[in-house]
Steps between C-alpha positions, in 0.01 A plus 500: 500500500752716684753326716362477858636647818573200726404548861711253701328404824729375779409556866254777413196287415230763501311725259450804725801728578700336223681780315667266246161369390343847499784646296511217246125523449535863382754408234331230297435125514608321817623150578466416868776245577584276793787253465525184709876466543604141589841608619347750740295222657817294551651768730535401865256769622208369285234263623174336401291735703645797311392339176151425633453865595638625169295250300179613667587863435586448137156348449318788668724758323412346164133549578552866599702574186240324297240751617718769334514300177857389564591131524791400723782329307672239717816344352748257656873538448778756529379859465748607229404196291128570546552861396696384197208277403256792532731725304507248215120460493368851555792729574539690830455879505627524862514306825320643803545372858547593863839503661541194723689455823535125472764244576838481328362267230233750390759776496723298270201411281409870464856568386462231233170652389656845483793370288262332254283812471807720435615261228159513333461874544178465701437758777425384854289729718532407869286660771574518874279347766492461877683831541833335408736741322730374223770620510504657843792744511442639849332313784421827666247572222328163499217586740400809301508309174305206640230726650469691173446175314236383746309831469508503119161456331421142401474475120150414378437142395426479126137421427596298192831397349574421135625144504781371277372145528685198635823354361549128441561289807296718734367296793132517593491640858253226593745240378809607696719210610470366851869575555739701281794287621483137625679567828222732617288207607698536820239484770477879526172525313224671697152353551344838557597813308350847522290615210749645249307802385525879546145498633610279790797732568269800491265328745793437737601866477146619569450267793833604649424874466156464656545228758834329555720810523359565845663183630801494266783627718377307804434177311781480248756326718321185617473220246139463611368855481719590199298262282195719565642848517795522259423639153571163331585695179854374464432218246309747285778758515772240433334385174387852409133410504457836669762773495660649809398843367132397491522388864693807614249734340203307649654523849580868448135569410387316813742704712337820377164366617633346823790721609721370777414132461817319606414185308490695175827670587648157574406357162635808321828461683529136402422573138784751507718242677423260215638743243799577720607138504434442131723796424782329697501198272463721194809695609710203610388167342777306675280506816329193356821294537755677720516641851441871477780539752800308369665509843259219598598277207595148611347517846203275430576363155776267613285345777171441322318217674268325255324301770404818686385661173273209412352488852422874473356462148271214608384668819665245726738703716341424835407865551120505466439850364778465238360167387139622498593802289693293251219252463241775465713660230539169321123456496389855414786679322470799734594604852527838667815707501592453866497121459699520174765698685496250784549206265806665338638613834469151645673339199775760502582525868367197686590259217799705366393445141618722220197685365513395133341151523231608750424796273447274200280264706284789618488641147350174376243504781392865479213550257588870518872448425644834387876478445551873561352472847606144578877508483560838670255396774659162554841661529366757745357227721814286464720789617714519185425857390738663744263794558221338702495392862489123544144373529529181702158371592440296815257259336356374829427854617341571163276195545395609844420856389344439158333165559443502878233229501681281251217516246724549195758239613235234566344558158825460309696268728236240578759286683462754782125541478435352848747727680362797691674835522772570601630149420388517139745786442789316672421126520851412616415644843203271558582202727548187294218310678254779435610538138459127434154504657410780256637309201825690452831312503789727407735331262226274369190689388647847543871591494709630782614860445759489228732739685539672836338829404681726749840347431464497123378861474766628739767334287354644178471852640858497622647383170311748284555801724870419524526497119302824471727686743798470267590837350456378142152371587403835648623683194309261278187553707522874457522454124199269505304749708572774254387289210199321647398650834186692571522875470257554784635582844845561360637578849427142599655371180825670592542283808727198502325227308537234769397714798214262586219702342307419187542770234185646355446330167176668402541735207 
């Protein structure tokens, strides 16, 4: 038998719109490979709920590939070693995969894979996805290149694929381990997961295009209405169960039939925004670890307050909407964008925490964790990019506007369930006698506010803006804007980066 082409699945766990699979199928026998990498699951951004979601998808992917006559080979170990094993058993004609905008560990792993392939003389064919351009030589051209990719015809899914068989040690998808690394039994497992299939993703797309898009822009901000009206596609996009190109083309077709629908325009903009942020991490991987603006180095790092961090992470800050959002996220693995931004803003300004540890905690909680979006977004909300206006949320005002009756707070902070609005949004204002009668004793069954919000945020704003006004900081910001900023509304982009306005980040 001819040596197979190995299709290496990573975070592109689908059969449709999978150019590496389609290309390999035209060239001869195929080995579909997924490698469980123990070291990856020991990284600080990994969690049990990520594994649960992946495990469910590997099982459904195996069934979909099986319908094409292709078994899914699942091995456990380091990728170069697994490829070496396959090379010894059957040979490898070529390796096919998608490019990945992952964390620093996956980038280093890909370099090790590339080195091994070069040594063995095996070609590696990598295909772009998500509109990310590698390498991007000119940011001014990114939008055109991204849009061209999204408009490109989706390659047909092979009807049958000539299988190369399974190598020794392949794991039966129905016998996958409960955890790939012992530390993942960390309490972050989810009791309820979405159905990990492309059909479910397609159903979500269809329902959004027909029904939910009418309420999308109006309902996306509140943690209550967002559950009903957001697309809820992010976990499927993050694991590649559905491609961003499939969704973009479905929305585009709906726009032709329903011109002028603002909800459809809104989703298209956010899909482009997704690619814009992924391109940032692709272009500058240090964003995962370092302040994008070095002028802010040392401001928060030296004063990291572990007690404040743990109170925030547990949802015990004494600010009801913050605590409700964190507990909701802990339970479900998802929360809407506005509340994600609020959680980061609160940790960064009110609690004066450096963004790195909160970012890792949120990464472990998010079922839809996408490194390319996550780290640039966290830095934007933390005020460390140098090119965005500071987004400092008044969390009490947010509670009053987005949960005016206290419905969400009472559901997720049951200690306050007996309090009526407006006291449920700010229980510290309720007279002590009334609070005790309603079963709330601050400092006993619900904490006092962890900080004075107005004083803490005023202090944070002053320190950051003072650092950003330094001439070296302003020069650095202009360089960052040139490299990463949106190319829309360039006249706005030319303004001073800390003039109080949020730059347009949609591309």
